[in-house]
N, C-alpha and C positions, 0 to 999 in steps of 0.2 A: 132538280137543278136549283142552285142558289144563285140568284142574280147579284151582280155587283154594279153599283152605280158610282159614277165619277163626275166631279164638277171640275171643268178646266178653266184656264184663264190665259189671257194674252198680256204680255208685259212690254213696255216701250222704252226707247232709248237705252236698251232695247225692250220692247214688249215681249212677254212670254206667256205661254199657256201652261199653267201648272194645275194640279189637282190635289184636293185635300180630302182625306177620309172624314166623313161626318156621321154623327149619330142619326139613326132613322127609326127610332122607336119612341113611344110616348114617354118613356122614362128618361130619355136623353142620354142613356148609356152609350158608350162608344161602341161602334159597330164597324166591321169591315165591309158592310154592304153598300155604303154610300160615300160619295166624294164630290168635289166642286171644281169648276174651271172659271178663271176670271182674268181680266187684264191687270198687269202690274207694271209700274215703272221701275225697272231694276236699276236705272241710273247708268252712269258712265265710269264709275270708279272701278278699280281692280278689287275684287273681293275674294274671300276664301270659300272653297267648296270641298265636299267630301264625297267619295264614291267607293263602292266595292272594288276589290282588286281585279275583277273581270270587266269593269267599266259600267256596271249597273248601279242604280240608286244614286245618281248624281244629284246632290242637293247642297244649298248654301249653308254654311255655318251662320250662327247669329252674328250679325255684322254691325256696322255703324255708318254714319254719313260720310266717313272718311274712306281712304284707300287702305287696303291690307295686302301684304304679299310676303313671300319667303316664309311660309309656315313650317314649323318643325314640331313633331309629336314628341312628348316626353317619353323616356324609356318605359315607364310604367303605364302609359296610355291615358293618364288622367288629365294632362295639361297640354296646351298648345302654345308655343312661343311664336311670335310673328312680328314683323315690322308694320307700323301703322302711323298715319298722320292724323288720326282721330283726336278729338279734344278730350282731355281728362276731366274729372269732375269739377276742377277749378276753372275750366274754360281754356286751359292752355292747349294750343295746337302746335306741337313742335317736333313731330316725328319721334322715333325711338322704338325700343323693344317693348312689347307688351306680352302678357301671358293671360290665358283664359282657360276655362275647363274645356273638356274635349268636344263640347257642343258649341263653343264660342261665347258662352255666357260668363258673367262675373269677371270681365276683363279688367286688368290693372296695369298701369305703366311700370315697367321695370327700370328702364333707362330713358334718357331724353336726348334731343339734339340729333346729331348726324349718325347715331348708332344704327347698325344694319346687320342683316344676315345672322340670326341667332342659331346656335347649335347647343344641344343639351349635354351636360355631364352625365355619365352613365348612372350616377346615384340619384338623379332627379333634383339635386340640391343647388345646381349652379348652371349658368348659361354663358357660353362664349359668344363673342360678337366682334364685328369690326367697327372701329371708330375713326372717323376722318378728322384730322386736325391740320388745317392749312391744305397743303398739297399731298400729305402723306397719311395713309391709313395704317393702322396697327391692330393687333389682336388684343382683346381685353376679355376678362371674365368677371362675373358678378354672381354672388350667392343670392338665392331668393330671399333669405332672411336678412340681407344687408343692403344698404344703399350705396356702398363704397365699391366701385369697380377696381380691378387689379390689372395692370398693364403687363402683357405677356411678351410682346415683341417691341423692339425699339427702332428697327431699321426697315420697317414696312411689313405689311401682311394684310390680307383681305380674305373674305369668304371662308371662315374657319369650319373645320369638321372635327369633332371630338371623337377619339377612338373609343370603341365599346369597352376596352379594358381600362380606360381612364388614364393611360400613360402618355398619350401624345395628342396634339392638335395639328392636323394638316391644314395648310393654308396656301393661298396664292401670293406670289411676290413678283415684282417686275425685275427682269434682269437687264442691267444697263439702261433702264428707263424705257425699254421697248417691249420685247416679248415677255409673256408671263410664264412663270415656272411654278412647280409645286415644292413646298418645303414641309418639314416636320419640326415641331418644337417639343422637346421633352419637358413635361411638367415637373419632373423630379429635379432637374438641374438647370433648365433653361437653355440647354444646348440645341442648336439648330443645324439640321442637315437637309440637303436638297435631293429630291427624288428625280427631278428632270433637269436637264441643262442642254438646251438646243436653241435653234433660231426660230422656233415656232411657239405658238401658245399652247400650254398645257394647263387646263383650268377645271373647275367644277368637281373638286375632289370629294369622294364619299367612301366610307369604310365598309369592308366586309364584316359580317357579325363576329368573326374570330379575330379581327384586328390584324390579319396577316396580309391583306391586299387592299389596294386603293383602286377605285374605279373613277375615271375622269374622261374629259373630252380633249381632243387635240386636233389642230388643223394641219398636221404634218403632211397630209395627202390632199391638200386643197380645201375640201369641206371639213367641217368639224365632225369627227367620228368618236365613238366610245372605245376606250382602252381600259385594261386593268393591269396592275403591276404588283408583284410581290415586293413588299417594302424591305425585306432582308436581302434577297438575291438580285433584285432589279429586273427579274424576268417579266417581259411585257406580252400582252395578248391584245390583238385588235378584235373587237367584238362586233362592230358594224362597219360597213363599207358601201353605203347606199347612194352616195353621190349628192346627198343633201345634208344640211346642218342638223346636228343633234346636240343636246345640252342637258344639264341638270340630272345626271344619272344618280340613282339611289338604290342601294342594295336592299333586298327584302330581309326582314329579321331572320328568316330561316336560311338565307344565303343561297337559295336556289333560283332567284329571279332578280331582275333589275328593272326598275321603272326609269323612264327618261322622256325627254321632250324632243320631237322631231318636226321639221318644217318640210314635210314631203309635198304638200299641196299648196304651198305659199302661206300656210297658217300654222301656228304653234299648236300641236296636239300632243297628248300623252300616250305613250306606248309602254309595253312591257316586253321583256324577253327573258329567256333562261340565262343563267350566269355565264354560260359559254357562248352566248350570242344567238342561239337558236330560237325558233318560234317567236319572231318579232311580231307583236300584235298591237294594233291601234285601238285605244280605248275611247278617246273623245274625237268628235268629228264635226262639231258645229263651226260657225264662222267667228266665234270669239277665240281669243288666245288663251290657252290653258298652259300653265307653267308651274315650276317649283314643286314637283310631286314629292311627297314624303309618306312613308308607310306607317300604318298603325303597328304597335308592338306585336300583335298577333298575326300580322301579314294579310289580314282580310280586307283592309281598307286603305285608301290613299287620300290624303288632303292635298289640295293644290290651289293655286291662285287662278282667277279667271277674270279677263278684261273684256266686258261686253263690247260689241261692235258699234253700238249706237243705233242700229237698225231695229225695227220691230220684227220679232221672231216668235214662233209658236213652240212652246215647250209643254211637256206633260209630266206631272209628278204626283205621287200619293204623299200623304202627310208624313209618313215615316220613311220616305225615300223614293226611289225609282223615278227621279227626274230624267227626262230625255227630251232632246230636241225633236219635234215632230216635223216642223217646217222651218228651214233656216236658209235664207237666200241673202244676197247682198242688198236686197230691197226690204220693204216692210210688209208684214202680214198682220191683219187686224180682224176683229169680229169673228172669232172661231165659233162654229156651231156643229155639234155632232149629229149624225143621223140617228134615227130612233133605235137602230140596231147597234149603234156605237162602233161601227166598223169603217165609217167614212167621215171626214172632216171637211166642212165648207168654210171658206174664209175669203177675205178681200185682200188683194195684193197688188202692188204697183211694180212687180218684177218686170213687166213688159212695157213700163212707161206710165200708163194710167191705171187707176184702181179697177180691177175686174174681179169677178167671182171665180174662184178656183175650188177644186175638190181634190183631196188627197186621201189615200188609204190610211189606216191607223198607224202605219209605220212612217208615213210622210214621204216614202220613196216614190210612189206612183202618183203623179199630179196631173190634173186635167184642167185646162182653162175653159170655162163655160161661156163667158161673155167677153166682148171686145168693145169697151166703152171709151169715149173721148172725155166725158165729164166725170166719170167715176161711178162705180157700183159698190154698194155697201150693205152691211147688216143682213147677210143671208140667213134664211131659216128653212129647214127641211120640211117637206110635206110628210105626213105620217107614213106613207108607203114608200118614201124615198125616191119617187119618180120625178119630182119637181123641187125647185128651190125658189122661194119668194125673196125678193130683195128690193132695196130702194135705189133709185137712180135719178140723176138730173138730166138724162138724155133728152127729154122733151123741153128743157128750158126751166123746169121746176122739178122738185122731187116728187116722184110717183112710185107706186108699187108695181113691180114687174114679176113675171114668172119665167124660169128657164128650165128646160128639160135637162135632167142629169144624165140622160142617155144620148142626147143629140146636142153637142156644144153649138152655141150660136142660135139655137131655137128659142127665141125670146118673145114673150107676149106681154104687152102692156095691160095692166089690170085696172088701175085707177086713172082718171082723167081730170080730177079736181084737186090733186095733191094727196100724198100719202107717204108716211115714213114708218120705220120700225115695225114691219109686219110680223105676225105670228099666226100659225095655223090652228084651227080647231082640231081636236083629237080625231074627228071622223073625216077630216080632210075636205069638208064641203065649204068652209068659210075661212076668211082671214080677218083678223082684227088688226087695226093700224091706227096711227096718229095722223091727224090732219088739222091744219089751221085755216081751212077754207071759210070758216065762219068768224074768223078774227082771232080766237084763241085756240090753243091745242086741245082738241077733244078726241074722243075715241069713237071709231066707226067700225062696222062689220060689213064685209062685202060677200055676197054669194058668188062663188067662183063660176058656177055654171051660167047664171043669168046676168051677173054684173050688177044686181040690185044692191044698193047700199042703204044702211040705216045707222043713225047716230045712237050709241048706247049710253054714252056718258058726256054730260055737259056741265061745266062749272065756270066760275069767274076766274079760275086759275088755269094753270097749264097741266094737262093730263097726258102722260106719255109713257113709254116703255111697257106697253101692254104684254102680258103673258097669260095664255090660256091654261086653266087648271087641267090636270090629267083626266079628270072625269067629265070635262066639258061644261061644267055648271057654273064656273066662276072665271073672272078675269082679275088678275093682280096688275097693278099699275102704280106709277109714280105721279104724285100731284102736289102742288104747292098751294092748294086752295085754303089751307089754314096758316099760311105764312112760309115756313120752311118746307122743303121737299120731304114728304112722308110716303109710306106705302099703304095703299088701299086695296080692297077687294070688292068687286061688283058681283052680285048674284043675279043670274038670269031668271031664277024662279021667283024671287021676291022683288027684283028690280031695285034693290037697296044697295047702298055703298057704305062700307064700314072701314075705319082705320085699323090696320093690323100692326103697323110699326110707326111710332111717333117719338121724336126727340127734339132737342133744341138745335140739332145739326141736320145736315142734309142726309136723308135716307133714300136711296135710289136703286134702280135696276133690279127688281124682284125676279127670283127664279124659283119655280115650284120644285119641291122634292118629288120624286117619282110616285110616292104614295099619296100626294096631295095634302099631307098633314103638316108640312113644314115649308118654310121658304128660306132662301138665302138672299142676301142683298148687300149693297155697298153703303157704308156709313162713314162719316168723318167725325163722329162724336168723340173720338179719342185723339183727334188731330189729323193724322193721315187718313186717306180713303182706304178702309180695310173691309174684308168680307166678314159678315155676321150671319147667324142663322137662329131661328127660333121656331117652336111649334105654335100653331095658330091658336091654341087654347090658352096661351100665356099672356102676360102683361104686355100691352102695346109698347111700353117703354123698355121692355126687357130685350133679351137676345144674348147669344154667346158669340164672342169674338173668335173668329176662326184663324185669321192671319195676324201676325205681329211683326210687321216690317217697318222700316223707315222710308219705304217707298209707297207708291199708291197702286191700288188695284181697281179694276173696272169690270162691269158686266159679267157676273157669274152665270154659268150655265151647267146643267147636269149632263153626265154621260153614262150610258149603260155599257159596262165592260163586257165584251163577248166572252163566252166560255173559253 
């Protein structure tokens, strides 16, 4: 059997749990055996994500501190066009159309100002978009090798869609200033004709791969449903009739499927269906709004925009994909901790009003509330046998360490009576290490669970916290500012000596042991944001490999064993 290890993370506003594949060999070569979980602040902007066409491997594209939306994959699959209000290299932040590679890297501004909703020419050499001037929007095009846009319509037009054969651009236009209709403009002679003409909205046009049909949404039957129309004969087909609003339909490159957005449960999620309306399947299901789906040219992936809820949620992902929401509620979830077997997740959530300890299965569907606190329970850690969880709580009027049975919710026992925070179990399950300021500064103590006998193992003039027991039980990794900045140290029980294993001019915090005990992951702000780093313990204390590269912050890495 080949074990797989995972490191997860929680991200806030919203917080999420995500995992990254890490190397777990002395050579540092990449391996699929290890991965990491941590907290990260995803922020509140709308960002771009990519996933497989079956809904798996949901992951963000490389982004910015600004907002991004309306992504459109180029026909050859090498570029993505999108709207963004990010700053360009000169510091200008003025909105407009941007293009990047398919991973979201090497982004450059194509147009500026009020330009919106890009769509690619089939030869990959130009982009059409809508530009608003005063109260009127019109359709424009711009070549990638030119900075001069060309105006296509004069009497109104928005949300363009370029036909795959390159002959037409479909667009929306308001009829008599009220309802919205669909029009076509011929790029050969500029002639315009209208596909719809009624007293309802017909919007969100997208082409079939053979350029013979348009798929769109219309509210002619109260809610917005998906329709398709033959552009020559005018023959229409209604594809959905679910009683809730749908939007943003997109035909797959093979022509056999359509992706779209639906608000079935009060939240925008992405669905797919066959081109005849059959097999309607929900792909995304968290509390964030997912919109603007667009297919990759080979039909295997979808890019979409995602607006976080601002709540703390728990996600899981591997470094090359497979992001999924594990726990997602209207409230906040924090401090994720995997069981030793990797099949259960403990976390702190205020979904019931105050922060309590909860346990979920690895899918996040089955959740059990273990504690019911008035003051808040935090930082859960599993016992090696999975029977108990240690956590910190202020229930007594100050923070102490408590235990709760994972089999009997509400069966709570107080373990420390002189203060205790951030507990962690010894590998044999007999002792717990924790932080306490009972002597004035934060020092590290160990308590025998059976007898309650405590002993201080680390004392310094600084703050010593975040203790983590090594897998072999012989060492404790922890954070200390004894030398000025926060650094990572390791205490040996056999020699009773402490040595620095990570030091820099910035804060290095929250160590987490690799399963084999030869490496650690931690959080550092040495490159600006708080990011996840890792290194083997035989290397330079100033070294380390940066694992995450985000414009947001990560916290508290922890490893997970993936079940077979």
